[in-house]
KEKE-3310 file (N, C-alpha, C; in steps of 0.2 Angstrom, whole numbers, plus 5000, padded with zeros to 4 digits):
npx = (4670:4681:4696:4695:4696:4711:4713:4721:4724:4733:4732:4720:4723:4733:4726:4716:4725:4731:4719:4717:4728:4725:4719:4703:4696:4701:4697:4685:4687:4691:4687:4671:4669:4679:4678:4674:4686:4699:4713:4713:4708:4718:4730:4725:4724:4737:4742:4736:4742:4755:4755:4755:4766:4776:4775:4780:4793:4803:4808:4824:4830:4825:4828:4842:4844:4839:4849:4860:4857:4859:4873:4877:4874:4883:4896:4895:4895:4907:4915:4913:4901:4886:4873:4867:4853:4846:4833:4817:4806:4788:4788:4794:4804:4820:4829:4824:4825:4839:4841:4835:4843:4855:4852:4849:4862:4869:4863:4867:4881:4883:4879:4889:4902:4914:4911:4916:4914:4914:4928:4935:4931:4936:4950:4951:4949:4960:4973:4986:4998:4994:4999:4998:5007:5014:5026:5027:5017:5019:5013:4997:4985:4980:4977:4967:4976:4988:4988:4987:4999:5009:5006:5002:4989:4976:4976:4988:4997:4993:4999:5012:5030:5036:5046:5043:5037:5044:5060:5073:5067:5059:5045:5048:5061:5057:5048:5057:5065:5056:5049:5049:5055:5057:5065:5062:5062:5048:5045:5038:5027:5032:5045:5049:5055:5048:5050:5047:5039:5042:5033:5033:5024:5023:5011:5001:4992:4979:4985:4999:5005:5013:5006:5008:5014:5011:5012:5015:5015:5020:5018:5032:5034:5028:5031:5045:5048:5042:5051:5063:5060:5058:5071:5078:5071:5075:5089:5089:5084:5094:5104:5099:5098:5112:5116:5108:5113:5126:5124:5117:5127:5138:5156:5163:5175:5183:5196:5213:5215:5203:5187:5170:5156:5140:5125:5109:5091:5086:5096:5100:5106:5113:5115:5124:5134:5139:5141:5152:5162:5163:5168:5181:5188:5189:5196:5209:5212:5213:5221:5216:5216:5205:5188:5172:5157:5141:5125:5114:5103:5097:5084:5079:5088:5093:5097:5103:5108:5117:5126:5131:5137:5147:5155:5160:5167:5177:5183:5188:5197:5207:5214:5220:5214:5205:5189:5174:5158:5144:5128:5120:5106:5094:5085:5092:5103:5098:5094:5106:5112:5103:5104:5117:5129:5145:5155:5168:5181:5177:5173:5159:5146:5133:5130:5134:5141:5148:5156:5164:5171:5178:5187:5194:5201:5209:5216:5224:5231:5240:5247:5261:5265:5262:5251:5239:5245:5243:5235:5234)
npy = (4806:4820:4822:4829:4847:4855:4860:4870:4887:4894:4890:4895:4909:4910:4907:4918:4928:4925:4926:4940:4945:4942:4949:4957:4953:4940:4933:4928:4918:4906:4889:4885:4875:4874:4883:4879:4874:4879:4877:4872:4883:4892:4886:4886:4899:4903:4896:4903:4916:4913:4911:4924:4929:4920:4922:4936:4934:4924:4907:4899:4893:4899:4912:4911:4908:4919:4928:4923:4925:4939:4940:4934:4943:4954:4948:4948:4962:4965:4959:4966:4963:4969:4965:4955:4953:4956:4946:4954:4953:4953:4956:4968:4970:4972:4965:4965:4978:4980:4972:4980:4991:4986:4982:4995:5001:4993:4997:5010:5009:5002:5012:5021:5015:5005:4990:4973:4964:4972:4977:4965:4962:4972:4969:4956:4959:4965:4967:4966:4956:4952:4950:4946:4945:4939:4940:4928:4918:4918:4918:4925:4929:4930:4936:4933:4936:4933:4920:4917:4922:4916:4902:4893:4886:4894:4888:4882:4892:4900:4901:4897:4901:4917:4917:4906:4912:4923:4922:4921:4931:4937:4939:4944:4951:4961:4968:4972:4981:4991:4990:4989:4993:4988:4979:4963:4945:4933:4917:4904:4890:4879:4881:4891:4908:4925:4941:4955:4970:4976:4980:4983:4986:4990:4986:4994:4996:5007:5011:5010:4998:4984:4975:4967:4964:4970:4965:4970:4966:4967:4960:4961:4956:4959:4972:4972:4965:4974:4985:4980:4978:4991:4996:4988:4993:5006:5005:5000:5010:5020:5014:5014:5028:5031:5024:5030:5043:5041:5036:5048:5057:5053:5050:5051:5046:5053:5054:5050:5062:5070:5071:5069:5076:5072:5080:5078:5081:5088:5101:5100:5106:5096:5086:5093:5095:5082:5079:5088:5082:5070:5073:5079:5068:5060:5068:5068:5055:5051:5061:5070:5084:5092:5096:5093:5100:5095:5101:5098:5090:5095:5102:5115:5130:5138:5150:5144:5132:5138:5144:5132:5126:5135:5134:5121:5123:5131:5123:5113:5120:5123:5111:5111:5109:5113:5119:5116:5121:5114:5111:5123:5130:5142:5147:5143:5151:5164:5163:5163:5175:5184:5180:5183:5176:5171:5166:5168:5164:5152:5141:5140:5130:5125:5112:5095:5089:5099:5104:5092:5092:5103:5101:5090:5095:5105:5097:5090:5100:5103:5091:5089:5090:5079:5066:5069:5081:5097:5112:5129)
npz = (5297:5301:5311:5328:5329:5335:5352:5355:5359:5352:5338:5334:5336:5325:5314:5314:5312:5299:5291:5293:5286:5273:5258:5257:5246:5244:5254:5253:5244:5251:5255:5260:5268:5276:5286:5299:5304:5311:5309:5296:5290:5292:5285:5272:5270:5271:5259:5250:5252:5248:5234:5227:5232:5228:5215:5215:5219:5211:5208:5213:5202:5191:5193:5192:5179:5172:5177:5171:5157:5157:5160:5148:5139:5143:5141:5127:5124:5128:5119:5108:5102:5098:5095:5102:5113:5130:5137:5142:5155:5160:5173:5179:5187:5197:5189:5177:5175:5174:5163:5153:5153:5149:5136:5131:5131:5123:5110:5110:5110:5098:5089:5090:5090:5082:5076:5081:5070:5059:5060:5058:5045:5038:5040:5034:5021:5017:5005:5009:5018:5035:5051:5068:5082:5098:5112:5119:5115:5101:5084:5084:5077:5060:5044:5028:5017:5023:5023:5010:5004:5012:5010:5020:5030:5040:5053:5053:5055:5067:5084:5080:5079:5074:5065:5056:5045:5042:5040:5053:5061:5076:5087:5099:5097:5089:5097:5107:5099:5096:5084:5066:5049:5033:5019:5015:5015:5013:5018:5010:5012:5004:5003:4995:4992:4994:4989:5000:5006:5022:5037:5054:5069:5087:5098:5110:5125:5131:5143:5141:5141:5134:5121:5110:5094:5077:5061:5045:5028:5010:4995:4984:4972:4959:4958:4958:4946:4937:4940:4935:4922:4918:4919:4910:4898:4899:4898:4885:4877:4880:4873:4860:4858:4858:4847:4837:4838:4834:4821:4815:4814:4805:4801:4786:4776:4762:4756:4761:4767:4768:4775:4776:4784:4786:4790:4797:4799:4814:4822:4838:4854:4861:4851:4842:4851:4852:4839:4837:4845:4840:4827:4830:4836:4824:4816:4823:4823:4810:4804:4796:4784:4779:4781:4777:4780:4779:4777:4770:4773:4784:4793:4798:4801:4814:4826:4837:4831:4821:4830:4836:4824:4822:4833:4830:4818:4823:4832:4824:4816:4826:4826:4815:4803:4787:4784:4775:4770:4765:4755:4756:4755:4748:4758:4769:4767:4768:4781:4788:4785:4791:4804:4806:4805:4808:4797:4792:4781:4779:4766:4756:4748:4737:4735:4741:4731:4725:4735:4738:4725:4725:4737:4733:4722:4728:4736:4726:4721:4731:4732:4731:4743:4750:4756:4768:4772:4780:4779:4783)
capx = (4671:4688:4698:4693:4701:4715:4710:4727:4722:4737:4730:4715:4727:4736:4720:4714:4731:4731:4713:4718:4733:4722:4715:4696:4692:4703:4695:4679:4689:4692:4682:4666:4669:4685:4676:4674:4692:4704:4719:4712:4708:4726:4733:4722:4725:4744:4743:4733:4747:4761:4755:4758:4774:4780:4776:4785:4800:4804:4812:4831:4832:4823:4833:4849:4843:4839:4856:4865:4856:4862:4880:4879:4874:4888:4901:4894:4897:4915:4918:4911:4895:4881:4867:4864:4849:4844:4826:4814:4799:4783:4788:4796:4808:4827:4833:4821:4828:4846:4841:4833:4849:4860:4850:4850:4869:4871:4861:4872:4888:4882:4879:4895:4908:4916:4909:4921:4913:4916:4935:4937:4929:4941:4957:4951:4948:4966:4978:4993:4998:4994:5000:4998:5011:5017:5033:5026:5014:5020:5007:4990:4980:4982:4972:4968:4981:4994:4988:4988:5006:5013:5004:4999:4982:4976:4977:4995:5001:4992:5003:5019:5034:5036:5051:5040:5035:5049:5066:5077:5063:5055:5041:5052:5066:5053:5046:5063:5068:5051:5046:5054:5053:5063:5063:5065:5059:5043:5046:5032:5027:5036:5052:5051:5055:5045:5052:5041:5040:5039:5033:5031:5023:5021:5003:5000:4985:4979:4990:5005:5007:5014:5000:5010:5017:5007:5017:5011:5020:5017:5022:5035:5036:5026:5035:5052:5048:5041:5057:5068:5058:5060:5078:5079:5069:5080:5096:5088:5083:5100:5108:5096:5100:5119:5116:5105:5117:5132:5122:5115:5133:5143:5161:5164:5182:5184:5203:5216:5215:5197:5181:5164:5151:5133:5121:5102:5087:5087:5102:5100:5113:5116:5117:5129:5140:5140:5145:5159:5166:5165:5173:5188:5191:5190:5202:5214:5213:5214:5225:5213:5217:5200:5182:5166:5151:5136:5119:5108:5097:5095:5077:5080:5095:5091:5103:5107:5111:5123:5131:5134:5142:5153:5160:5163:5172:5183:5187:5192:5203:5212:5217:5224:5210:5201:5182:5170:5151:5140:5121:5118:5100:5092:5082:5098:5108:5094:5094:5113:5113:5099:5107:5124:5133:5152:5158:5174:5186:5174:5170:5152:5144:5126:5128:5139:5146:5153:5161:5169:5176:5184:5191:5199:5206:5214:5221:5228:5236:5245:5250:5268:5266:5261:5245:5238:5248:5238:5236:5229)
capy = (4813:4821:4822:4835:4852:4855:4865:4875:4894:4898:4889:4900:4915:4910:4908:4925:4933:4924:4930:4947:4947:4941:4954:4955:4949:4934:4929:4924:4912:4901:4884:4886:4869:4875:4888:4877:4871:4885:4875:4871:4890:4895:4883:4888:4906:4903:4895:4909:4921:4910:4912:4931:4930:4916:4926:4941:4931:4918:4902:4900:4891:4904:4918:4910:4908:4926:4931:4920:4929:4945:4939:4933:4950:4958:4946:4950:4968:4966:4956:4970:4960:4973:4962:4951:4957:4952:4946:4958:4950:4957:4957:4975:4970:4974:4961:4968:4985:4979:4969:4985:4995:4983:4983:5002:5002:4989:5001:5016:5007:5000:5017:5025:5011:5001:4983:4968:4961:4977:4977:4959:4962:4976:4966:4951:4961:4968:4964:4965:4951:4955:4945:4949:4940:4942:4937:4922:4913:4918:4921:4925:4929:4932:4937:4929:4938:4930:4912:4916:4923:4910:4896:4890:4887:4898:4885:4880:4898:4902:4898:4895:4907:4922:4915:4902:4915:4928:4919:4926:4936:4935:4944:4947:4956:4967:4972:4976:4986:4996:4989:4988:4995:4986:4974:4956:4939:4929:4911:4901:4883:4875:4884:4897:4915:4930:4948:4959:4976:4974:4985:4980:4991:4987:4987:4996:4998:5015:5012:5009:4991:4981:4970:4962:4967:4970:4965:4970:4964:4968:4956:4965:4952:4962:4979:4970:4963:4980:4989:4977:4979:4998:4996:4985:4998:5012:5003:4999:5017:5023:5011:5016:5035:5032:5022:5036:5049:5039:5036:5054:5061:5049:5053:5048:5048:5053:5052:5050:5069:5073:5068:5072:5075:5074:5082:5077:5082:5095:5102:5104:5107:5089:5083:5097:5094:5075:5079:5091:5078:5064:5076:5080:5062:5058:5072:5066:5048:5051:5066:5073:5091:5095:5093:5095:5099:5095:5102:5097:5086:5099:5105:5122:5132:5143:5153:5138:5128:5142:5144:5125:5125:5140:5131:5115:5125:5134:5117:5109:5124:5122:5105:5113:5107:5117:5117:5118:5120:5113:5111:5130:5132:5149:5148:5143:5157:5170:5163:5164:5182:5187:5179:5187:5170:5173:5161:5171:5159:5145:5141:5137:5127:5124:5105:5091:5087:5104:5104:5087:5093:5109:5098:5086:5100:5108:5091:5088:5106:5102:5085:5088:5091:5072:5064:5072:5088:5101:5119:5133)
capz = (5300:5302:5318:5331:5329:5341:5356:5357:5357:5347:5332:5333:5335:5319:5309:5314:5309:5292:5288:5293:5281:5266:5256:5258:5240:5244:5260:5251:5240:5255:5255:5266:5273:5281:5290:5306:5306:5311:5306:5289:5287:5292:5280:5265:5269:5269:5253:5246:5252:5244:5227:5224:5235:5223:5208:5216:5221:5207:5211:5212:5195:5186:5194:5189:5171:5170:5178:5166:5151:5158:5159:5141:5135:5145:5138:5120:5123:5129:5113:5102:5099:5100:5092:5107:5118:5136:5138:5147:5156:5163:5181:5180:5194:5196:5184:5170:5174:5171:5156:5148:5153:5145:5129:5128:5131:5116:5105:5110:5107:5091:5085:5091:5091:5076:5079:5079:5064:5054:5060:5055:5038:5035:5040:5029:5014:5015:5000:5012:5024:5042:5056:5075:5087:5105:5114:5122:5111:5094:5080:5088:5072:5053:5039:5023:5013:5025:5021:5003:5003:5015:5008:5026:5032:5046:5059:5054:5058:5074:5089:5078:5079:5068:5060:5051:5039:5041:5043:5057:5065:5082:5090:5105:5095:5086:5102:5110:5094:5094:5077:5060:5042:5028:5014:5017:5011:5016:5017:5008:5014:5000:5003:4990:4996:4991:4992:5003:5010:5028:5042:5061:5075:5093:5100:5117:5128:5133:5149:5139:5142:5127:5119:5105:5088:5071:5055:5038:5022:5004:4990:4979:4965:4953:4957:4956:4939:4933:4940:4931:4915:4917:4918:4903:4893:4900:4894:4877:4875:4880:4867:4854:4857:4856:4840:4833:4837:4829:4813:4812:4813:4803:4798:4780:4773:4755:4754:4768:4770:4767:4778:4775:4790:4783:4796:4795:4804:4818:4826:4845:4857:4863:4845:4840:4855:4850:4832:4837:4849:4835:4822:4833:4837:4818:4814:4827:4822:4803:4802:4790:4783:4776:4783:4773:4785:4774:4780:4765:4776:4791:4792:4799:4803:4819:4830:4841:4826:4819:4835:4836:4819:4822:4837:4827:4813:4827:4835:4818:4814:4831:4825:4809:4797:4784:4785:4770:4772:4758:4756:4758:4751:4748:4764:4773:4766:4771:4789:4790:4785:4796:4811:4807:4806:4806:4793:4788:4780:4777:4759:4756:4742:4737:4735:4743:4726:4723:4740:4737:4719:4728:4741:4729:4718:4733:4738:4721:4720:4737:4732:4732:4751:4753:4759:4775:4774:4782:4777:4788)
cpx = (4678:4689:4695:4698:4705:4712:4716:4724:4727:4736:4724:4718:4730:4731:4718:4719:4731:4725:4714:4723:4730:4719:4707:4693:4695:4700:4689:4680:4690:4686:4677:4667:4674:4683:4676:4680:4697:4710:4719:4712:4715:4730:4731:4724:4733:4745:4741:4739:4753:4761:4758:4765:4778:4781:4781:4792:4801:4809:4819:4833:4830:4827:4840:4849:4843:4846:4861:4863:4859:4869:4881:4879:4880:4895:4901:4897:4904:4918:4915:4905:4889:4874:4863:4859:4847:4836:4823:4807:4794:4783:4790:4800:4816:4830:4830:4824:4835:4846:4839:4839:4854:4858:4851:4858:4871:4869:4865:4878:4888:4882:4885:4902:4908:4915:4915:4921:4915:4924:4938:4936:4934:4948:4957:4951:4955:4970:4984:4993:4998:4994:5001:5001:5012:5023:5032:5023:5015:5014:5001:4985:4983:4976:4972:4974:4988:4994:4989:4996:5011:5012:5002:4992:4982:4978:4985:4999:4999:4995:5010:5023:5034:5040:5049:5039:5041:5056:5070:5074:5059:5051:5044:5057:5062:5050:5051:5065:5062:5048:5052:5051:5059:5060:5066:5061:5054:5044:5040:5033:5031:5043:5054:5050:5051:5048:5046:5044:5038:5039:5030:5030:5021:5014:5004:4993:4985:4984:4997:5008:5007:5009:5002:5013:5013:5012:5013:5016:5016:5021:5025:5037:5034:5030:5042:5052:5047:5047:5062:5066:5059:5067:5080:5077:5073:5086:5095:5087:5090:5104:5106:5098:5108:5119:5114:5109:5124:5130:5120:5121:5139:5149:5163:5170:5181:5190:5206:5216:5209:5191:5175:5159:5144:5128:5113:5098:5087:5093:5101:5106:5117:5119:5124:5135:5143:5144:5152:5164:5168:5170:5180:5192:5193:5196:5209:5217:5216:5219:5223:5215:5211:5193:5176:5160:5145:5129:5113:5102:5095:5089:5077:5086:5093:5098:5106:5111:5118:5128:5135:5139:5148:5158:5163:5168:5178:5187:5191:5198:5209:5216:5221:5220:5206:5194:5178:5163:5147:5133:5118:5112:5098:5089:5087:5102:5105:5095:5101:5114:5109:5101:5114:5129:5140:5156:5164:5179:5184:5171:5164:5150:5136:5125:5134:5144:5151:5158:5166:5174:5181:5188:5197:5204:5211:5219:5226:5233:5241:5247:5257:5269:5265:5254:5245:5242:5243:5240:5231:5224)
cpy = (4814:4822:4829:4841:4853:4861:4871:4882:4897:4896:4894:4907:4916:4910:4915:4929:4932:4927:4937:4949:4946:4947:4952:4951:4942:4930:4925:4918:4906:4895:4885:4880:4869:4880:4886:4875:4877:4883:4875:4878:4893:4892:4885:4895:4907:4901:4900:4915:4919:4911:4919:4932:4925:4919:4932:4939:4924:4913:4903:4898:4896:4911:4917:4910:4915:4930:4929:4924:4936:4945:4938:4939:4954:4955:4948:4957:4969:4963:4960:4967:4965:4971:4958:4955:4953:4952:4950:4955:4955:4959:4964:4975:4972:4971:4963:4975:4984:4976:4975:4990:4993:4983:4990:5004:4999:4994:5007:5014:5005:5006:5022:5022:5006:4994:4978:4965:4965:4977:4971:4959:4966:4973:4960:4953:4965:4964:4962:4960:4955:4949:4949:4943:4943:4938:4930:4916:4913:4921:4920:4925:4932:4933:4933:4930:4934:4923:4912:4917:4918:4903:4891:4891:4891:4894:4882:4886:4900:4898:4896:4902:4911:4920:4910:4905:4920:4925:4924:4931:4934:4941:4948:4953:4962:4971:4976:4982:4992:4996:4989:4991:4993:4982:4968:4951:4936:4922:4907:4893:4879:4876:4889:4903:4920:4937:4952:4966:4975:4980:4982:4986:4988:4990:4989:4997:5005:5016:5012:5003:4988:4975:4965:4967:4965:4970:4965:4969:4965:4964:4961:4962:4956:4969:4978:4969:4970:4985:4987:4978:4987:4999:4993:4990:5004:5011:5003:5006:5021:5021:5013:5024:5035:5030:5027:5042:5047:5039:5043:5058:5056:5053:5048:5050:5047:5051:5052:5057:5072:5069:5072:5070:5077:5075:5081:5078:5089:5095:5105:5104:5101:5086:5087:5096:5087:5075:5083:5086:5072:5067:5077:5073:5059:5062:5070:5059:5048:5055:5069:5081:5095:5092:5097:5094:5100:5096:5102:5094:5090:5103:5112:5124:5138:5146:5148:5134:5132:5143:5137:5124:5129:5137:5125:5118:5128:5128:5114:5113:5124:5116:5106:5111:5113:5115:5120:5117:5119:5111:5117:5131:5139:5151:5148:5149:5163:5170:5165:5172:5186:5186:5182:5181:5172:5167:5163:5165:5153:5145:5137:5135:5125:5116:5101:5090:5093:5105:5099:5089:5098:5105:5094:5090:5103:5103:5090:5094:5106:5095:5084:5088:5084:5072:5066:5078:5092:5108:5123:5136)
cpz = (5302:5309:5321:5330:5335:5345:5358:5355:5352:5340:5330:5332:5328:5314:5309:5311:5302:5288:5288:5287:5274:5265:5257:5252:5240:5249:5257:5246:5244:5255:5261:5271:5278:5286:5298:5308:5306:5308:5299:5286:5287:5286:5273:5264:5267:5262:5248:5246:5248:5237:5224:5226:5230:5217:5209:5216:5217:5211:5209:5205:5190:5187:5191:5182:5169:5171:5173:5159:5152:5157:5152:5137:5137:5142:5130:5119:5124:5123:5107:5098:5101:5098:5097:5112:5124:5136:5143:5148:5158:5170:5183:5187:5192:5190:5177:5169:5172:5164:5151:5148:5149:5137:5126:5127:5125:5110:5104:5107:5100:5086:5085:5091:5085:5079:5077:5073:5058:5054:5056:5048:5034:5035:5035:5022:5012:5010:5003:5017:5030:5047:5063:5079:5093:5106:5116:5118:5103:5090:5084:5082:5066:5049:5033:5018:5016:5023:5014:5001:5005:5012:5014:5027:5038:5053:5059:5055:5065:5079:5087:5079:5073:5063:5055:5045:5037:5044:5047:5061:5070:5084:5095:5103:5092:5091:5106:5105:5093:5087:5072:5054:5037:5023:5016:5014:5016:5013:5016:5011:5010:5000:4999:4994:4991:4993:4994:5006:5017:5033:5049:5066:5081:5095:5107:5119:5130:5139:5147:5139:5135:5126:5114:5099:5081:5065:5049:5033:5015:4999:4985:4973:4959:4952:4955:4949:4935:4933:4936:4924:4913:4916:4912:4898:4893:4896:4887:4874:4874:4874:4861:4853:4855:4848:4835:4832:4833:4822:4810:4812:4811:4800:4792:4777:4766:4753:4761:4771:4770:4770:4777:4781:4788:4790:4793:4801:4808:4822:4833:4848:4859:4856:4842:4844:4853:4844:4832:4840:4844:4829:4824:4834:4830:4815:4817:4824:4814:4800:4796:4790:4781:4779:4779:4778:4780:4778:4775:4769:4782:4789:4793:4802:4808:4822:4834:4836:4823:4824:4836:4830:4819:4827:4835:4822:4817:4830:4830:4816:4819:4830:4818:4802:4794:4784:4779:4772:4766:4760:4758:4753:4752:4755:4769:4773:4769:4778:4791:4790:4790:4803:4812:4808:4804:4804:4789:4787:4778:4770:4759:4749:4743:4737:4738:4738:4724:4729:4740:4731:4722:4732:4737:4725:4723:4735:4733:4719:4726:4737:4733:4740:4754:4756:4767:4777:4775:4780:4782:4784)
residu = (MET:GLY:PRO:ASP:PRO:PRO:ASP:ASP:PRO:ARG:VAL:ALA:GLU:LEU:CYS:GLU:LEU:VAL:LEU:ARG:LEU:LEU:PRO:ALA:ASP:ARG:ARG:GLY:ALA:LEU:PRO:ALA:ALA:LEU:GLY:ALA:ASP:PRO:LEU:ASP:GLN:ALA:LEU:SER:GLY:LEU:ARG:ALA:LEU:ALA:LYS:PRO:LEU:ALA:ALA:ALA:HIS:PRO:ALA:PRO:GLY:ASP:LEU:ASN:GLU:ARG:LEU:GLU:GLY:LEU:MET:ASP:VAL:ILE:VAL:ALA:LEU:VAL:GLY:PHE:ASP:TYR:VAL:LYS:LYS:ALA:PRO:VAL:SER:ASP:ARG:ASN:ASP:LEU:ILE:ASP:GLY:MET:ALA:ALA:GLY:LEU:ASN:MET:LEU:GLY:GLU:GLU:LEU:ALA:SER:SER:THR:VAL:SER:LYS:THR:TYR:VAL:THR:SER:VAL:ILE:GLU:SER:MET:LEU:ASP:LEU:LEU:VAL:VAL:ALA:ASP:ARG:ASP:SER:GLY:ILE:ARG:SER:VAL:ASN:GLN:ALA:ALA:CYS:ASP:LEU:SER:GLY:TYR:ALA:ARG:GLU:GLU:LEU:VAL:GLY:ARG:PRO:LEU:ASP:LEU:VAL:PHE:PRO:GLY:LEU:SER:ALA:GLY:ALA:LEU:ILE:ASP:GLU:GLY:GLY:ALA:ARG:ASP:GLU:ARG:VAL:CYS:LEU:ARG:LYS:GLY:GLY:ARG:THR:VAL:ALA:VAL:SER:PHE:LEU:ALA:SER:VAL:MET:ARG:THR:ASP:GLY:GLY:GLN:ILE:HIS:GLY:VAL:VAL:CYS:VAL:ALA:ARG:ASP:LEU:THR:GLU:SER:LYS:ARG:ALA:GLU:GLU:GLU:ARG:TRP:ARG:LEU:ARG:GLU:ALA:VAL:HIS:ARG:GLN:THR:ILE:LEU:VAL:GLU:GLU:LEU:SER:THR:PRO:ILE:ILE:PRO:ILE:THR:ASP:GLY:ILE:VAL:VAL:VAL:PRO:LEU:VAL:GLY:THR:LEU:ASP:GLU:GLN:ARG:LEU:SER:ARG:MET:THR:GLU:SER:LEU:LEU:GLU:ALA:LEU:SER:ALA:ARG:ALA:ALA:SER:MET:VAL:ILE:LEU:ASP:ILE:THR:GLY:VAL:ARG:THR:VAL:ASP:GLN:GLN:ALA:VAL:HIS:GLY:LEU:THR:ARG:SER:VAL:GLY:ALA:ALA:ARG:LEU:LEU:GLY:ALA:ARG:VAL:LEU:LEU:SER:GLY:ILE:ARG:PRO:ASP:VAL:ALA:ARG:ALA:LEU:VAL:GLU:ILE:GLY:ALA:ASP:LEU:ASP:GLY:VAL:ALA:THR:PHE:GLY:SER:LEU:GLN:GLY:GLY:ILE:VAL:HIS:ALA:LEU:ARG:GLY:ALA:ALA:ALA:ASN:GLY:GLN:ARG:GLY:PRO:GLY:ALA:ARG:SER:GLY)
# end
């Protein structure tokens, strides 16, 4: 048999108070054997009250764990990670309300904000070198293209000064100058340099505080090679053009005083000008007194060609040379008439042979005047 119950009236009063606090349906759950002991009834009632209170107010360890879960989600949101979610229990308390609110905020940000993963994917897929640096810690981050172009691994670049990749350049100088745009060289790990197009921009926060400098560089190796190839091709075309012009307007000496200029193809303005220039140089150098312009190989004789030939004839006459025109076909004769060409004083022949025979006879008739003598 247990000890006698205490006689202190306060115990009876405590027992009565606890029984009143208990819901009616909970009072019947108390053991019947305790009914005679007020202290046991009070303790049992207190235990019954403690269970729902403990469920409504979790232990400090559980509370800390739930708060840490909320903090993890907040850190993820700050880092642009909108996938992480806070657990929501069935307690429907203040912490559950905060967890649900953070989850809703993450979903809203994910639908309206570019995620860090997306931005990283874009940067890593760039073909151009990208380096982020600041004044104090040097290179802070790089993309894969920067590693490929420089030959360094990512961990070899981060934390190093900017001049490791771009000689003579520092992040501080770029920040002080407000950025840069030029052509320079990128120094590879093995010591070889690569020509690059360089662009640097200063990063600022919304408040205007300088956050660092972003450097973007594009390898110019292929473009430089293509430019050099274009120059070589341009020079080759230019040399070929000069050669073709010289071959298309040759000056053929027949005697000391007679030269033949055979014209072939199309007589455009540029070619006629070149022909006239070559003709005048030959007349001056050879002291020729007679020129045969042979147009047997000319495809068509239009107004532009006639005007060019007329200028050549006039220029040769100014140097005291007589001009003969050979290779006059019927269609060429008709074109000359229709155009109204002024060939007054110019002897014309149907073939080059006829022009040469005429020129030689004229030279023989004037033989007493000596080689190279000119007649008007």
